[in-house]
DSSP file (Angstrom, degrees, kcal/mol; ACC not computed):
  #  RESIDUE AA STRUCTURE BP1 BP2  ACC     N-H-->O    O-->H-N    N-H-->O    O-->H-N    TCO  KAPPA ALPHA  PHI   PSI    X-CA   Y-CA   Z-CA
    1    1 A X              0   0    0      0, 0.0     2,-0.1     0, 0.0     0, 0.0   0.000 360.0 360.0 360.0 138.3 -113.3 -127.1 -215.4
    2    2 A X        -     0   0    0      1,-0.1     0, 0.0     2,-0.1     0, 0.0  -0.451 360.0-149.2 -75.6 144.8 -111.0 -128.6 -218.0
    3    3 A X        +     0   0    0     -2,-0.1     2,-0.2     2,-0.1    -1,-0.1   0.428  63.4 113.8 -92.3   0.1 -110.8 -132.4 -218.3
    4    4 A X        -     0   0    0      1,-0.0     2,-0.6     0, 0.0    -2,-0.1  -0.490  61.9-140.6 -73.2 140.8 -107.2 -132.2 -219.4
    5    5 A X        -     0   0    0     -2,-0.2    -2,-0.1     3,-0.0    -1,-0.0  -0.899  20.1-124.7-102.4 122.2 -104.7 -133.7 -217.1
    6    6 A X        -     0   0    0     -2,-0.6     2,-0.5     1,-0.1    -1,-0.0  -0.343  25.3-111.5 -67.5 146.7 -101.5 -131.7 -216.8
    7    7 A X        -     0   0    0     -2,-0.0     2,-0.6     2,-0.0    -1,-0.1  -0.670  33.0-171.3 -78.8 122.9  -98.2 -133.6 -217.4
    8    8 A X        -     0   0    0     -2,-0.5     2,-0.4    -3,-0.0    -1,-0.0  -0.962  15.5-142.2-118.3 113.6  -96.2 -133.9 -214.3
    9    9 A X        -     0   0    0     -2,-0.6     2,-0.4     1,-0.1    -2,-0.0  -0.582  15.5-125.8 -78.9 130.0  -92.8 -135.3 -214.9
   10   10 A X        -     0   0    0     -2,-0.4     2,-0.5     1,-0.0    -1,-0.1  -0.609  27.0-172.9 -74.3 129.6  -91.5 -137.7 -212.3
   11   11 A X        -     0   0    0     -2,-0.4     4,-0.0     3,-0.0    -1,-0.0  -0.933  15.6-141.4-127.1 107.1  -88.1 -136.6 -210.9
   12   12 A X    >   -     0   0    0     -2,-0.5     3,-1.4     1,-0.1     4,-0.1  -0.250  20.9-116.9 -66.5 157.3  -86.4 -139.1 -208.6
   13   13 A X  T 3  S+     0   0    0      1,-0.3     3,-0.4     2,-0.1    -1,-0.1   0.826 113.5  50.4 -62.8 -33.2  -84.6 -137.7 -205.5
   14   14 A X  T >   +     0   0    0      1,-0.2     3,-1.6     2,-0.1     4,-0.3   0.022  69.8 122.8 -97.3  28.6  -81.3 -139.1 -206.8
   15   15 A X  G X  S+     0   0    0     -3,-1.4     3,-1.0     1,-0.3     4,-0.3   0.829  72.3  55.7 -58.1 -32.9  -81.5 -137.6 -210.3
   16   16 A X  G 3  S+     0   0    0     -3,-0.4     3,-0.3     1,-0.2    -1,-0.3   0.591  99.0  61.2 -79.3 -10.2  -78.2 -135.7 -209.8
   17   17 A X  G <  S+     0   0    0     -3,-1.6    -1,-0.2     1,-0.2    -2,-0.2   0.479  87.8  73.2 -92.8  -2.9  -76.3 -138.9 -209.0
   18   18 A X  S <  S+     0   0    0     -3,-1.0     2,-0.4    -4,-0.3    -1,-0.2   0.681  99.4  40.7 -88.6 -17.7  -76.9 -140.5 -212.3
   19   19 A X  S  > S-     0   0    0     -4,-0.3     4,-2.1    -3,-0.3     3,-0.2  -0.998  73.8-137.4-131.7 136.8  -74.6 -138.3 -214.4
   20   20 A X  H  > S+     0   0    0     -2,-0.4     4,-2.7     1,-0.2     5,-0.2   0.852 103.5  58.7 -60.3 -36.8  -71.1 -137.2 -213.3
   21   21 A X  H  > S+     0   0    0      1,-0.2     4,-2.0     2,-0.2    -1,-0.2   0.936 109.7  42.5 -59.0 -47.3  -71.7 -133.7 -214.6
   22   22 A X  H  > S+     0   0    0     -3,-0.2     4,-2.6     2,-0.2    -1,-0.2   0.853 111.8  55.0 -69.6 -34.1  -74.8 -133.2 -212.4
   23   23 A X  H  X S+     0   0    0     -4,-2.1     4,-2.3     2,-0.2    -2,-0.2   0.941 110.1  45.8 -63.0 -47.1  -73.0 -134.8 -209.4
   24   24 A X  H  X S+     0   0    0     -4,-2.7     4,-2.3     1,-0.2    -2,-0.2   0.896 112.8  52.1 -61.3 -40.1  -70.1 -132.3 -209.7
   25   25 A X  H  X S+     0   0    0     -4,-2.0     4,-2.5    -5,-0.2    -2,-0.2   0.928 110.7  46.1 -62.2 -46.1  -72.6 -129.5 -210.2
   26   26 A X  H  X S+     0   0    0     -4,-2.6     4,-2.7     2,-0.2    -1,-0.2   0.863 111.4  51.5 -69.2 -35.3  -74.6 -130.4 -207.0
   27   27 A X  H  X S+     0   0    0     -4,-2.3     4,-1.8     2,-0.2    -1,-0.2   0.920 111.3  49.3 -64.2 -42.1  -71.4 -130.8 -204.9
   28   28 A X  H  X S+     0   0    0     -4,-2.3     4,-0.5     1,-0.2    -2,-0.2   0.932 115.4  42.1 -62.3 -46.2  -70.3 -127.4 -206.1
   29   29 A X  H >< S+     0   0    0     -4,-2.5     3,-0.9     1,-0.2     4,-0.4   0.879 113.7  52.3 -70.0 -36.8  -73.6 -125.8 -205.3
   30   30 A X  H >X S+     0   0    0     -4,-2.7     3,-1.3     1,-0.2     4,-0.9   0.786  96.7  68.6 -68.7 -26.7  -73.9 -127.7 -202.0
   31   31 A X  H 3X S+     0   0    0     -4,-1.8     4,-2.2     1,-0.3    -1,-0.2   0.779  85.9  69.4 -63.5 -24.4  -70.4 -126.5 -200.9
   32   32 A X  H <X S+     0   0    0     -3,-0.9     4,-2.0    -4,-0.5    -1,-0.3   0.810  92.9  58.0 -64.9 -27.5  -71.8 -123.0 -200.6
   33   33 A X  H <> S+     0   0    0     -3,-1.3     4,-2.1    -4,-0.4    -1,-0.2   0.941 108.7  43.8 -66.2 -46.7  -73.8 -124.1 -197.6
   34   34 A X  H  X S+     0   0    0     -4,-0.9     4,-2.3     1,-0.2    -2,-0.2   0.878 112.7  52.2 -66.8 -37.3  -70.7 -125.2 -195.7
   35   35 A X  H  X S+     0   0    0     -4,-2.2     4,-2.1     2,-0.2    -1,-0.2   0.877 108.8  51.5 -66.1 -36.4  -68.8 -122.1 -196.8
   36   36 A X  H  X S+     0   0    0     -4,-2.0     4,-2.0     2,-0.2    -2,-0.2   0.914 109.3  49.3 -65.1 -43.1  -71.7 -120.0 -195.4
   37   37 A X  H  X S+     0   0    0     -4,-2.1     4,-2.0     1,-0.2    -2,-0.2   0.904 109.9  52.1 -62.5 -40.0  -71.6 -121.8 -192.1
   38   38 A X  H  X S+     0   0    0     -4,-2.3     4,-2.2     1,-0.2    -2,-0.2   0.902 107.6  51.8 -62.7 -40.6  -67.8 -121.2 -192.0
   39   39 A X  H  X S+     0   0    0     -4,-2.1     4,-2.3     1,-0.2    -1,-0.2   0.880 108.5  51.5 -63.0 -37.2  -68.4 -117.5 -192.6
   40   40 A X  H  X S+     0   0    0     -4,-2.0     4,-2.3     2,-0.2    -1,-0.2   0.872 107.0  53.4 -67.4 -36.1  -70.8 -117.5 -189.7
   41   41 A X  H  X S+     0   0    0     -4,-2.0     4,-1.7     2,-0.2    -2,-0.2   0.920 110.8  46.7 -62.2 -43.4  -68.2 -119.2 -187.5
   42   42 A X  H  X S+     0   0    0     -4,-2.2     4,-1.9     2,-0.2    -2,-0.2   0.890 110.8  51.6 -66.5 -38.6  -65.7 -116.4 -188.4
   43   43 A X  H  X S+     0   0    0     -4,-2.3     4,-2.1     1,-0.2    -1,-0.2   0.888 107.6  53.1 -64.3 -37.6  -68.4 -113.7 -187.8
   44   44 A X  H  X S+     0   0    0     -4,-2.3     4,-2.5     1,-0.2    -1,-0.2   0.876 105.9  54.5 -63.0 -36.6  -69.0 -115.3 -184.3
   45   45 A X  H  X S+     0   0    0     -4,-1.7     4,-2.1     2,-0.2    -2,-0.2   0.891 107.0  49.9 -63.7 -39.7  -65.3 -115.0 -183.7
   46   46 A X  H  X S+     0   0    0     -4,-1.9     4,-1.8     2,-0.2    -2,-0.2   0.892 110.3  50.8 -64.5 -39.0  -65.4 -111.3 -184.5
   47   47 A X  H  X S+     0   0    0     -4,-2.1     4,-0.7     1,-0.2    -2,-0.2   0.922 110.8  48.0 -63.9 -43.2  -68.3 -110.9 -182.1
   48   48 A X  H >< S+     0   0    0     -4,-2.5     3,-0.5     1,-0.2     8,-0.5   0.849 107.7  56.4 -66.4 -32.7  -66.4 -112.8 -179.4
   49   49 A X  H >< S+     0   0    0     -4,-2.1     3,-1.0     1,-0.2    -1,-0.2   0.872 103.2  54.5 -64.2 -36.4  -63.4 -110.5 -180.1
   50   50 A X  H 3< S+     0   0    0     -4,-1.8    -1,-0.2     1,-0.2    -2,-0.2   0.711 102.6  59.1 -70.0 -18.4  -65.6 -107.5 -179.4
   51   51 A X  T << S-     0   0    0     -4,-0.7    -1,-0.2    -3,-0.5    -2,-0.2   0.572 119.0 -93.5 -86.8  -9.9  -66.5 -109.0 -176.0
   52   52 A X    <>  -     0   0    0     -3,-1.0     4,-2.1    -4,-0.5    -1,-0.3  -0.562  42.3 -62.6 123.3 173.5  -62.9 -109.1 -174.8
   53   53 A X  H  > S+     0   0    0      1,-0.2     4,-2.6     2,-0.2     5,-0.2   0.870 125.1  52.7 -66.2 -39.7  -59.8 -111.3 -174.6
   54   54 A X  H  > S+     0   0    0      2,-0.2     4,-1.9     1,-0.2    -1,-0.2   0.933 111.7  45.6 -64.5 -45.4  -61.4 -113.9 -172.4
   55   55 A X  H  > S+     0   0    0      1,-0.2     4,-1.9     2,-0.2    -1,-0.2   0.906 114.1  49.2 -64.1 -41.6  -64.4 -114.5 -174.7
   56   56 A X  H  X S+     0   0    0     -4,-2.1     4,-2.6    -8,-0.5    -2,-0.2   0.905 110.0  50.4 -66.2 -41.4  -62.2 -114.6 -177.8
   57   57 A X  H  X S+     0   0    0     -4,-2.6     4,-2.3     1,-0.2    -1,-0.2   0.853 108.4  53.2 -65.7 -33.5  -59.8 -117.1 -176.2
   58   58 A X  H  X S+     0   0    0     -4,-1.9     4,-1.8     2,-0.2    -1,-0.2   0.901 109.4  48.9 -66.0 -39.9  -62.8 -119.3 -175.3
   59   59 A X  H  X S+     0   0    0     -4,-1.9     4,-1.1     2,-0.2    -2,-0.2   0.920 110.9  49.8 -63.8 -44.1  -63.9 -119.1 -178.9
   60   60 A X  H  < S+     0   0    0     -4,-2.6     3,-0.4     1,-0.2     4,-0.3   0.896 108.8  53.5 -61.1 -39.7  -60.4 -120.1 -180.1
   61   61 A X  H >< S+     0   0    0     -4,-2.3     3,-1.3     1,-0.2    -1,-0.2   0.871 104.2  55.0 -62.7 -37.6  -60.4 -122.9 -177.6
   62   62 A X  H >< S+     0   0    0     -4,-1.8     3,-1.0     1,-0.3     6,-0.2   0.781 100.6  60.5 -68.1 -24.7  -63.6 -124.3 -179.0
   63   63 A X  T 3< S+     0   0    0     -4,-1.1    -1,-0.3    -3,-0.4    -2,-0.2   0.564  92.8  67.6 -78.2  -6.9  -62.1 -124.3 -182.5
   64   64 A X  T <  S+     0   0    0     -3,-1.3    -1,-0.2    -4,-0.3    -2,-0.2   0.378  73.8 109.9 -94.6   4.4  -59.4 -126.8 -181.3
   65   65 A X  S <> S-     0   0    0     -3,-1.0     4,-2.1     1,-0.1     5,-0.2  -0.444  81.6-115.2 -74.1 154.7  -61.8 -129.6 -180.7
   66   66 A X  H  > S+     0   0    0      1,-0.2     4,-2.4     2,-0.2     5,-0.2   0.871 116.2  54.4 -59.0 -37.1  -61.6 -132.6 -183.2
   67   67 A X  H  > S+     0   0    0      1,-0.2     4,-2.3     2,-0.2    -1,-0.2   0.909 108.8  47.9 -64.3 -41.3  -65.1 -131.9 -184.5
   68   68 A X  H  > S+     0   0    0     -6,-0.2     4,-2.4     2,-0.2    -1,-0.2   0.877 111.0  51.2 -66.7 -37.3  -64.1 -128.3 -185.3
   69   69 A X  H  X S+     0   0    0     -4,-2.1     4,-2.3     2,-0.2    -2,-0.2   0.919 110.7  47.9 -66.8 -42.8  -60.9 -129.4 -187.0
   70   70 A X  H  X S+     0   0    0     -4,-2.4     4,-2.5     2,-0.2    -2,-0.2   0.913 111.5  51.5 -62.2 -42.5  -62.8 -131.9 -189.2
   71   71 A X  H  X S+     0   0    0     -4,-2.3     4,-2.7     1,-0.2    -2,-0.2   0.921 110.2  48.5 -59.4 -44.9  -65.3 -129.1 -190.0
   72   72 A X  H  X S+     0   0    0     -4,-2.4     4,-2.4     2,-0.2    -1,-0.2   0.882 110.9  50.4 -65.7 -38.1  -62.5 -126.8 -191.0
   73   73 A X  H  X S+     0   0    0     -4,-2.3     4,-2.5     2,-0.2    -1,-0.2   0.918 112.6  46.7 -64.6 -42.9  -60.8 -129.4 -193.2
   74   74 A X  H  X S+     0   0    0     -4,-2.5     4,-2.6     2,-0.2     5,-0.2   0.916 112.9  49.3 -64.6 -42.9  -64.1 -130.2 -195.0
   75   75 A X  H  X S+     0   0    0     -4,-2.7     4,-2.3    -5,-0.2    -2,-0.2   0.896 111.7  49.6 -63.2 -39.6  -64.8 -126.5 -195.5
   76   76 A X  H  X S+     0   0    0     -4,-2.4     4,-2.4     2,-0.2    -2,-0.2   0.933 111.9  47.2 -64.2 -46.2  -61.3 -126.0 -196.9
   77   77 A X  H  X S+     0   0    0     -4,-2.5     4,-2.4     1,-0.2    -2,-0.2   0.920 115.2  45.3 -63.2 -44.2  -61.6 -128.9 -199.3
   78   78 A X  H  X S+     0   0    0     -4,-2.6     4,-2.6     2,-0.2    -1,-0.2   0.870 112.2  51.2 -69.7 -35.4  -65.0 -127.8 -200.5
   79   79 A X  H  X S+     0   0    0     -4,-2.3     4,-2.3    -5,-0.2    -1,-0.2   0.894 111.1  48.9 -66.2 -38.4  -64.0 -124.2 -200.8
   80   80 A X  H  X S+     0   0    0     -4,-2.4     4,-2.6     2,-0.2    -2,-0.2   0.918 112.0  48.3 -65.4 -43.5  -61.0 -125.3 -202.9
   81   81 A X  H  X S+     0   0    0     -4,-2.4     4,-2.5     1,-0.2     5,-0.2   0.917 111.1  51.1 -60.7 -44.0  -63.2 -127.4 -205.1
   82   82 A X  H  X S+     0   0    0     -4,-2.6     4,-2.1     1,-0.2    -2,-0.2   0.904 111.4  48.2 -60.4 -42.5  -65.6 -124.5 -205.5
   83   83 A X  H  X S+     0   0    0     -4,-2.3     4,-2.6     2,-0.2    -2,-0.2   0.925 111.6  48.9 -64.9 -45.9  -62.7 -122.3 -206.5
   84   84 A X  H  X S+     0   0    0     -4,-2.6     4,-1.8     1,-0.2    -2,-0.2   0.924 113.7  45.7 -62.8 -44.8  -61.3 -124.7 -209.0
   85   85 A X  H  X S+     0   0    0     -4,-2.5     4,-1.2     2,-0.2    -1,-0.2   0.869 112.5  51.6 -68.1 -34.6  -64.6 -125.3 -210.7
   86   86 A X  H  X S+     0   0    0     -4,-2.1     4,-1.9    -5,-0.2     3,-0.3   0.922 108.7  50.6 -66.8 -42.6  -65.4 -121.6 -210.8
   87   87 A X  H  X S+     0   0    0     -4,-2.6     4,-0.5     1,-0.2    -1,-0.2   0.869 109.6  51.1 -63.0 -35.6  -62.0 -120.9 -212.4
   88   88 A X  H  < S+     0   0    0     -4,-1.8    -1,-0.2    -5,-0.2    -2,-0.2   0.760 113.1  46.3 -74.1 -22.5  -62.7 -123.5 -215.1
   89   89 A X  H >X S+     0   0    0     -4,-1.2     3,-1.7    -3,-0.3     4,-0.6   0.763  92.3  79.7 -86.1 -27.1  -66.1 -122.0 -215.8
   90   90 A X  H >X S+     0   0    0     -4,-1.9     4,-1.7     1,-0.3     3,-1.1   0.792  82.2  61.5 -60.2 -33.3  -65.1 -118.4 -216.0
   91   91 A X  H 3< S+     0   0    0     -4,-0.5    -1,-0.3     1,-0.3     5,-0.1   0.804 103.5  53.5 -63.0 -23.0  -63.7 -118.5 -219.6
   92   92 A X  H <4 S+     0   0    0     -3,-1.7    -1,-0.3    -4,-0.2    -2,-0.2   0.696 109.8  48.6 -78.6 -18.8  -67.2 -119.4 -220.7
   93   93 A X  H << S+     0   0    0     -3,-1.1     2,-0.4    -4,-0.6    -2,-0.2   0.755 110.1  50.6 -92.5 -27.5  -68.6 -116.4 -218.9
   94   94 A X     <  -     0   0    0     -4,-1.7     2,-0.6     2,-0.0    -1,-0.1  -0.879  61.6-158.1-115.1 145.5  -66.2 -113.7 -220.2
   95   95 A X        -     0   0    0     -2,-0.4     2,-0.6     7,-0.0    -3,-0.1  -0.835  14.7-173.4-122.2  91.6  -65.3 -113.0 -223.8
   96   96 A X        -     0   0    0     -2,-0.6     7,-2.6     7,-0.2     2,-0.5  -0.771   9.0-156.1 -91.1 120.7  -62.0 -111.2 -223.8
   97   97 A X  E     +A  102   0A   0     -2,-0.6     2,-0.5     5,-0.2     5,-0.2  -0.843  13.8 179.6-100.7 127.7  -61.0 -110.0 -227.3
   98   98 A X  E >  S-A  101   0A   0      3,-3.1     3,-1.3    -2,-0.5    -2,-0.0  -0.967  77.7 -15.3-126.7 114.0  -57.4 -109.3 -228.1
   99   99 A X  T 3  S-     0   0    0     -2,-0.5     3,-0.1     1,-0.3    -1,-0.1   0.828 127.6 -55.0  64.4  31.7  -56.7 -108.2 -231.6
  100  100 A X  T 3  S+     0   0    0      1,-0.3     2,-0.3     0, 0.0    -1,-0.3   0.405 120.9  98.2  83.1  -3.1  -60.2 -109.2 -232.8
  101  101 A X  E <  S-A   98   0A   0     -3,-1.3    -3,-3.1     3,-0.0    -1,-0.3  -0.885  79.5-105.1-117.1 150.2  -59.7 -112.8 -231.6
  102  102 A X  E     -A   97   0A   0     -2,-0.3    -5,-0.2    -5,-0.2     2,-0.1  -0.460  39.6-108.8 -71.2 142.4  -60.9 -114.4 -228.4
  103  103 A X        -     0   0    0     -7,-2.6    -7,-0.2    -2,-0.2    -1,-0.1  -0.458  41.0 -98.3 -71.2 141.8  -58.3 -115.0 -225.7
  104  104 A X    >>  -     0   0    0     -2,-0.1     4,-1.6     1,-0.1     3,-0.6  -0.318  24.9-129.1 -62.1 139.6  -57.4 -118.7 -225.1
  105  105 A X  H 3> S+     0   0    0      1,-0.2     4,-2.5     2,-0.2     5,-0.2   0.860 106.8  58.8 -58.7 -37.3  -59.3 -120.3 -222.2
  106  106 A X  H 3> S+     0   0    0      1,-0.2     4,-2.4     2,-0.2    -1,-0.2   0.854 103.7  51.5 -63.9 -34.4  -56.0 -121.6 -220.8
  107  107 A X  H <> S+     0   0    0     -3,-0.6     4,-2.4     2,-0.2    -1,-0.2   0.920 109.9  49.0 -67.8 -43.4  -54.6 -118.1 -220.5
  108  108 A X  H  X S+     0   0    0     -4,-1.6     4,-2.0     1,-0.2    -2,-0.2   0.934 114.0  45.7 -61.2 -46.3  -57.7 -116.8 -218.6
  109  109 A X  H  X S+     0   0    0     -4,-2.5     4,-2.2     1,-0.2    -1,-0.2   0.905 111.9  51.8 -65.0 -41.3  -57.5 -119.7 -216.2
  110  110 A X  H  X S+     0   0    0     -4,-2.4     4,-2.2    -5,-0.2    -1,-0.2   0.905 109.0  50.1 -62.7 -41.7  -53.8 -119.3 -215.7
  111  111 A X  H  X S+     0   0    0     -4,-2.4     4,-2.6     1,-0.2     5,-0.2   0.895 109.1  52.6 -64.0 -39.3  -54.2 -115.6 -214.9
  112  112 A X  H  X S+     0   0    0     -4,-2.0     4,-2.6     1,-0.2    -2,-0.2   0.926 110.2  47.2 -62.4 -43.9  -56.9 -116.4 -212.4
  113  113 A X  H  X S+     0   0    0     -4,-2.2     4,-2.5     2,-0.2    -1,-0.2   0.879 111.7  51.1 -65.9 -36.9  -54.6 -118.9 -210.6
  114  114 A X  H  X S+     0   0    0     -4,-2.2     4,-2.5     2,-0.2    -2,-0.2   0.940 112.6  45.0 -64.9 -46.6  -51.7 -116.5 -210.6
  115  115 A X  H  X S+     0   0    0     -4,-2.6     4,-2.7     1,-0.2    -2,-0.2   0.898 112.9  52.4 -63.7 -39.8  -53.9 -113.7 -209.1
  116  116 A X  H  X S+     0   0    0     -4,-2.6     4,-2.2    -5,-0.2    -2,-0.2   0.917 110.6  47.4 -61.1 -44.2  -55.3 -116.3 -206.6
  117  117 A X  H  X S+     0   0    0     -4,-2.5     4,-2.3     2,-0.2    -2,-0.2   0.907 112.6  48.9 -65.0 -42.2  -51.8 -117.3 -205.5
  118  118 A X  H  X S+     0   0    0     -4,-2.5     4,-2.5     2,-0.2    -2,-0.2   0.928 112.2  48.3 -63.4 -45.2  -50.7 -113.6 -205.2
  119  119 A X  H  X S+     0   0    0     -4,-2.7     4,-2.4     1,-0.2    -1,-0.2   0.877 111.1  51.5 -63.2 -37.6  -53.8 -112.8 -203.1
  120  120 A X  H  X S+     0   0    0     -4,-2.2     4,-2.5    -5,-0.2    -1,-0.2   0.918 110.5  47.6 -65.3 -43.6  -53.2 -115.9 -200.9
  121  121 A X  H  X S+     0   0    0     -4,-2.3     4,-2.5     2,-0.2    -2,-0.2   0.907 111.9  50.4 -64.1 -41.8  -49.6 -114.9 -200.3
  122  122 A X  H  X S+     0   0    0     -4,-2.5     4,-2.3     2,-0.2    -2,-0.2   0.928 112.0  47.1 -62.8 -44.5  -50.6 -111.3 -199.4
  123  123 A X  H  X S+     0   0    0     -4,-2.4     4,-2.2     1,-0.2    -2,-0.2   0.913 112.0  51.1 -62.9 -41.5  -53.2 -112.5 -197.0
  124  124 A X  H  X S+     0   0    0     -4,-2.5     4,-2.2     1,-0.2    -2,-0.2   0.905 111.1  47.8 -61.8 -41.8  -50.7 -114.9 -195.4
  125  125 A X  H  < S+     0   0    0     -4,-2.5    -1,-0.2     2,-0.2    -2,-0.2   0.867 110.4  52.0 -67.8 -36.2  -48.2 -112.1 -195.0
  126  126 A X  H  < S+     0   0    0     -4,-2.3    -2,-0.2     1,-0.2    -1,-0.2   0.907 111.0  47.5 -65.8 -40.6  -50.8 -109.8 -193.5
  127  127 A X  H  <        0   0    0     -4,-2.2    -2,-0.2     1,-0.3    -1,-0.2   0.906 360.0 360.0 -68.3 -41.5  -51.8 -112.5 -190.9
  128  128 A X     <        0   0    0     -4,-2.2    -1,-0.3    -5,-0.2    -2,-0.2   0.494 360.0 360.0 -75.8 360.0  -48.2 -113.3 -190.0
């Protein structure tokens, strides 16, 4: 057996709160948990819809409680934060060449927001 002692770096629990970059990163990654729970709520709604009108209306009624409304507001805010941070990261992930030069990051981000707005309007029109 070796007498060497392996180096074990101490990592405090709040390591991500000491720098703003890491805090933003952890909030972004943690938001995926709430978005997943929201997706499960919607899937449960589809299941209740398959059970009939009474079951679906009961599910809709449960979403009108104050706790459900607060949950939906938190999920919306975190999903919006997740979208904004993802859009700001995407120019670093793609290298679009136009005429031998890289496309400006602001153009890529602007196109993403335009497509996002168009998709949102289309979804809104489909629902209405």
